[in-house]
C-alpha positions as CSV (number, residue, x, y, z in Angstrom):
1,M,1.8,-17.4,32.4
2,G,1.7,-17.2,28.6
3,H,3.6,-18.5,25.7
4,G,6.8,-17.4,24.0
5,P,7.2,-16.4,20.4
6,A,5.9,-18.9,17.8
7,V,9.3,-18.8,16.0
8,K,12.8,-18.1,17.0
9,L,13.5,-14.5,16.3
10,G,16.9,-13.6,14.9
11,K,18.6,-11.2,12.5
12,D,16.5,-10.4,9.4
13,N,18.9,-10.1,6.5
14,A,16.1,-8.8,4.3
15,A,15.2,-5.9,6.5
16,E,17.0,-3.3,4.4
17,Y,15.3,-4.5,1.2
18,K,11.9,-4.6,2.9
19,T,12.3,-1.0,4.2
20,K,13.3,0.3,0.8
21,L,10.4,-1.4,-0.9
22,G,8.0,-0.2,1.8
23,V,9.2,3.4,1.5
24,K,8.9,3.3,-2.4
25,M,5.4,1.9,-2.2
26,F,4.4,4.5,0.5
27,F,5.5,7.4,-1.8
28,A,3.7,5.9,-4.8
29,Y,0.5,5.7,-2.8
30,T,1.1,9.2,-1.4
31,V,1.2,10.5,-5.0
32,I,-2.0,8.8,-5.9
33,Y,-3.7,10.1,-2.8
34,A,-2.3,13.6,-3.2
35,I,-3.9,13.7,-6.7
36,F,-7.3,12.7,-5.1
37,V,-6.9,15.5,-2.5
38,A,-5.9,18.0,-5.2
39,I,-8.9,17.3,-7.3
40,C,-11.2,17.5,-4.2
41,V,-9.7,20.9,-3.2
42,N,-9.3,22.5,-6.6
43,S,-12.3,21.2,-8.5
44,P,-15.0,19.8,-6.2
45,T,-17.5,19.7,-9.1
46,T,-15.2,17.3,-10.9
47,M,-15.7,14.9,-8.0
48,E,-19.5,15.1,-8.5
49,S,-19.2,13.9,-12.1
50,N,-20.8,10.5,-13.0
51,V,-18.3,7.7,-13.5
52,M,-19.5,4.0,-13.8
53,G,-22.9,4.8,-12.3
54,T,-21.6,6.7,-9.3
55,T,-19.6,9.9,-8.5
56,L,-15.9,10.2,-9.3
57,A,-15.3,10.7,-5.6
58,V,-16.7,7.3,-4.7
59,T,-15.1,5.6,-7.6
60,Y,-11.7,7.1,-6.8
61,G,-12.1,6.3,-3.1
62,F,-12.8,2.6,-3.9
63,G,-9.8,2.7,-6.3
64,L,-7.6,3.9,-3.4
65,I,-8.7,1.0,-1.3
66,V,-8.1,-1.5,-4.2
67,V,-4.6,0.0,-4.8
68,A,-3.8,-0.3,-1.1
69,I,-4.8,-4.0,-1.1
70,I,-2.9,-4.7,-4.3
71,Q,0.2,-2.9,-2.9
72,A,-0.1,-5.0,0.3
73,L,-0.2,-8.2,-1.7
74,I,2.8,-7.1,-3.8
75,Y,4.8,-6.1,-0.7
76,N,4.0,-9.4,0.9
77,H,5.1,-11.4,-2.1
78,F,8.4,-9.6,-2.6
79,C,9.3,-9.5,1.1
80,T,8.5,-13.2,1.5
81,K,10.7,-14.0,-1.5
82,A,13.5,-11.8,-0.2
83,E,13.3,-13.3,3.3
84,N,13.4,-16.9,1.9
85,E,16.5,-16.0,-0.2
86,M,18.4,-13.9,2.3
87,N,17.7,-15.6,5.6
88,K,18.8,-19.2,4.7
């Protein structure tokens, strides 16, 4: 047996907006990550430098995680707002 969906699914009028926002945020994160990779490949000794008590590689890595979380919260906020406005 099992249960059905928790809510009635229908047309999402905000889908186009959410897709565009997601793609923009993906490319923004890709640029930040590409810089990280470029530094690692082209100047590995730079990643060994001391920043805030640890190496730049660790600091940048944690920064990438924090940026991803912040982007997720921003995406959720704007998508929820768009859904509430467009799916009335």
